[in-house]
N, C-alpha and C positions, 0 to 999 in steps of 0.2 A: 390159637392165635387170635381168632375173633373174640374169644372170651376175655383175653387180656386187654384187647382194645376197648371192649365194652366196659370193663372195670375201670380203665383209665378215663373213659368219657364220664362215667358216673362220679368219679372222684373230682373231675374238673367241674362238674355241675353242683357239687355240694356247697362250696363257699357262697355263691350267690343265694342259694336257698336258705342257708343259715343266717345270712345278713339281712334277709327280707323282713324277718319278724321284728327286730328292733326298729327298723325304719317305719313300719306300719304302726308300731306302738308309739313312736315319737310323734307321728302325725296325729294319732288319736289324742295323745296327751296335749299337744299344742292346740288342737281344736277345742278340748275341754277348757283349757285356760282362756281361750278366746271367748267361749260362752260365758265363763265367769266374769271376764272383763266387760262384756256387753251388758250382762245383768247388773253389775256393780255401777257402771256408768248410767244406766237407765234409772237405777234407784237413787243415785246421787243427784242426777238431774231432776227427778221427780220431787224429792224432798226439798231441794233448793227452790224450785218453782212454787211449791206449796207454801214455803215460808214467805216468799215474796208476795204471794197472793193474799195470805192472811194479814200481812202488814199493810198492803194496799187497802183492803177492806176496813181494817182498823183505822187507817188514816181517813178514809171516807166518812166513817161514823163520827170521828172526832171533829173533822172539819165542818160537818153539818151541824154538830152540836154547838160549835163555837161561832156560828154565823147566823145571819137572819134568813138564810135560804130556806124557803118553806117546803122544798121538795123532799120526798121520801128517799131513803138511801138507795132503794132499788131502781130509782129513776136517774141515777148518776152513771156516767160512763166509767168512772173509777171503780165503782162497785162491780159492774159487769165485767170489767177487765180482770179484776181480782177473781171473780167466779170462773171466768174462762181459764185463767192460769191455774186455778186450783184443780179444775177438771183435767187439764193437761198434765199437771204434776201427778195426780192420782192415777191417771192412765199409765204414765211412765213407771210408777212404782208397781202397779198391777202387772204390767208386761215384764218387769224385771224378774218376777218369780218364775216365769216360764224358762228362763235361760240359766239362772244360777241357783245353787242350793239355798234352801230356806235359811240355813245357819249363817250365810253370808249376807243376805238381804236384810234380815231383821235388825242387826245392830247398826246398819247404816242410817237408821232414823236419827242418829246423833247429828247428821248433817243439818237437819232442821234447827236443832238447838244452836249449832255453831253459826248458821246463817242469821238466825234471830238475834244472837248476841252481837254479831258484827254490825247488823243494821241498827241495833239499839245503841251501840257505842258511837257510831257515826252520828246518829240522831242526837245523842246527848251532847256531843261536841258542838253541834250547831245550836242546840238549845241554850247553851251557856255562854253565847256571845253577849257581852254586856249591852250592846246597842239594842238587841232584839229580845232581851231577857223577859221583860214584862209582857210584851206582846205574845211571845211564844208560850209563856207560862199560862196565859189566859186561854189560848186556843188549843194547847196540846194536853194540858192536864186532864185526864179522862174523868176525874171526879167533878170537874166544872161542866155541868151538862149544858150550860148556856152562858155566853159571855155577859149577858145582862145580869146574871146572878152575882158576878164579880163587881160590876159597875154599881149595882144597887147598894152595896155596902162600902161606899167610899170612905176612906179614912186618911189621916195624915201620913206622910212618908215614913215617919218613925214607927207608926202602928203597922204599916204594911211590911216594913222590913222585919218586924218581929214574927210575922206569920209566913214569910216566904221560906221554902225549904233551903237548907244549907247545901253548899256545894258538895258533891260527892267526893269522898276521899280518894287520893291517888292509889292507895292500897287496894281499894275495891276494883279499880280498873286493872291493876297489875294482876290480881287474882283472876279476873275475867280473861285477860290475855293468856295467862298460864293455862286456864281451863280450856280455852280454844286450842292452844298448842297441843295439850295432852289429848284432846279429842281427835285432832287431826292425826297425831302419831298413832293413836289407837285404831283409827279408821284405816290408816295405811297398813298396819299389821294385820287387821282383819281381812283386807283385800288380798294381801300377799300370801298369808298362810291359811286362807279359807279352804274348807274341804272341797275336793275335786270330784265329787260323786255326781254323775249325770245319768239320768234314767228317763226314758220316754214316758210321758204322762198319759199312757193309754188306759182305757177303762179296765183292762185286765190287771195291769200293774197296780192301779189304785185300789181295786177290789182286793187284790192279794195282800196289800199292806194293811188294809182296813180290818181284815179278819185275822191278821197275824197275832199270835198270843202276846208278844211284848206290848203291842199297842193296845190290845184289849185289857191287859193288866194295868197299863198306864191310864187308860180311860176310867177304869174302876176306881183307881186311887184318886184321880182328878175329880170324879163325880162325888165321891165321899167327902173329899176336902172342900169342894165347892158348897155342898149341902151344909156342912158344919159351919163354914164361914157365913153362909147366908142366914143360918139359924141365929148365930151370935149377933149378926148385924141387924136383923129384923126384930128378933124377940128379946135380945138382951141389950139392945141399943149400943152395941160395940162399934162406935163411930171412929175407931182408930184408923189412921190413913193407910196403914199396912193392910188392915182387913179389907178396906174398900178397894184398894189398888191391887190386892192379890186376887180379888174377885174379877177385876178387869183383866189381869194378866192371864188367869185361867181361861176366860172367854176368848181373850186375844190369841192364845196359843191355838185354839181351834179355828179361829178366823184365818190365821196365816196358813195353817195346814190346808184348809179348804180353798183359800185363794190360790195357792200354788197348784192345786189339782185343777181348779176351774181354768186358770190362766194357761197351764200347760196343755190341757185338752183343747182349748180354743185355738192356740197356736198350731197344734198338730192338725186341727180341722182346716185352718186357713192354708196350711201347707199341702193339703190334699188328702190327709189321712183322717177321715171323718170320725169324730168321737162323740158327736152330739146324740147319737142313737143309743148310747149306753145310759141306763137309768142312774148309774152312780154319778153322772155329771149333774143331774138335777138334784140328787140328794145333797151333793157337795154345795151346790149353788144355794139351796134353801138354808143349809147350816151356816154358810158364809154370811148371808143377809141377817139371819136371826141372831147370831153371836155378835155381829157388828152393831146391831140395834141395841141389844142389851148392854154391850160394852159402853156405848155412848151414853146410855141412861145412867150407869154407875159413875162414869166420869163426870157427868153433869151434877150428880149428887155430891161427889167429892169436891167439885169446884165451889159449891155453896158453903162448904165448911172450912176448907184449907186454901192456902195461898197457891196460886198457879205455879210458881217456881218450885215449891215443894212437890207438887203433883208431878211436874215435868221430870224432876230428878228421880224421885222414888218410883214413879211409874215406868220410866225408861229402864231402870235397873231390873225391876221385877218382871216386866213384860218381856224384855230381851232374854233374861235367864230362862223363864218358863217356855218361851217360844223356841229357843235353841234346843232345849230338852225335848220338846214335842217333835221337832224336826229330826233330831237324832234318832228318836225311837220310830217314828212313822216312816220317814224316807231313808233311814240308815245313812245319814250324811257322813258319819265319821268312820264307816266301815272301810278298812284298807288303808287308812291314814296312819303315818308313823307318829311316834310319841312326840317328836320334836315339833312337828307341825301343829299337833293338838295343843301342846303347851304354849307355843307362840300365839296361837289363836286365842287361847284363854287369857294370855297376858294382854293381848290387844283389847279384849273385852274389858278387862279390869282397868286399863288405862283410859279407855273411852268412858267407862263409868265414872272414874275420878274426874275426868275433864268436864263431863256434863254436870256432875255435882258442884264443882267449883263455879261453873258458869251460872247455874241457877241459884246457887247459894248467895251469890253476890249481887243479884238483881235487887235494886232498891224497891221496896214496897211502896205502893201508892199511898199518899197521905190524903185522908178524906178531907173534903172542903168544909170549913167551918165559917159561919158568918162572923164578920168582925164587929158587928153590933148585935147585942143580945136582943131577942125578940121581946124579952120581959121589959126592956127599957123603952119600948115603943108606947106612945100614949094610947089610952083606950079610946074607942070610937065615941063614947058618951062624954068624954072629958071636954070642958068648955074651952 
């Protein structure tokens, strides 16, 4: 009798026990999505603030160049505000790597391109007001290093009309708006279908990933490819933009891998789980700084040869592709993800790539300033 009652009690206790696992799994899943959302919002905020900061500093330089203000740019409040916002934005992007997978954070740099395009479109609308056209053209054109250079070569209104840039076509703006829309749709798909892999960035986990054979094989392939590209670039003068930006992308993939490790270990240390006593932290920190410095050097060389719009589009596509590949191999971002999520994530990347390409493709190139009176026509000093 007692055995029958005991069996009945055990049967009554089974349902709560069996239903406890899905509840805990759903809580863990919702917490993972919450971390993804926090990381995505931090990255979007950071890229948006960095874009505003860069435009503020550019405005400061242009304003000083087109005025009689003798102050250096670093003595203006606008430039310092831009620097503060830039540091704040970079801090937000850096912190985002600690919460969300690398494959989610890297493509969100498209936000900077979207923000810059929107700021540029608003600025151009103001610039082409008929009343303020000539004044804004003098002060805003980056190729006019000083307003006096424009005044020095006064001409008649007919001559001036022949040298002013023509109004941008409506089609260029339409394609820019389409590009912004596509980039926003791609960003939404990236956030929605991003990988949901979360792992504590402890010293043991990072060391284990670092010595895993898939990553060692990937590093071997990347080093060989980097050396080949560097050889053709330095010795064979292969200045093709794909060669230069692929060098940047290979360095950038290591930068983001180390940034996520350093950021994750710092966040864990702040939360009370100290990770700064692991040597791997300092190895990752040194690699992060070194790859970032060389990456900036190659970008600087590319900017001297090619237009910034072309660098932005090609660089975004190459850097994002290589960085996602590195994150998938090092941090195993897509392990356990179903095929539908992976395909939708890839579709989001392709749509974002197309949007960024359309935005940067339709930016109007700067027209270099040419004097309206030839220097050959000026009288010689010895002429009577």
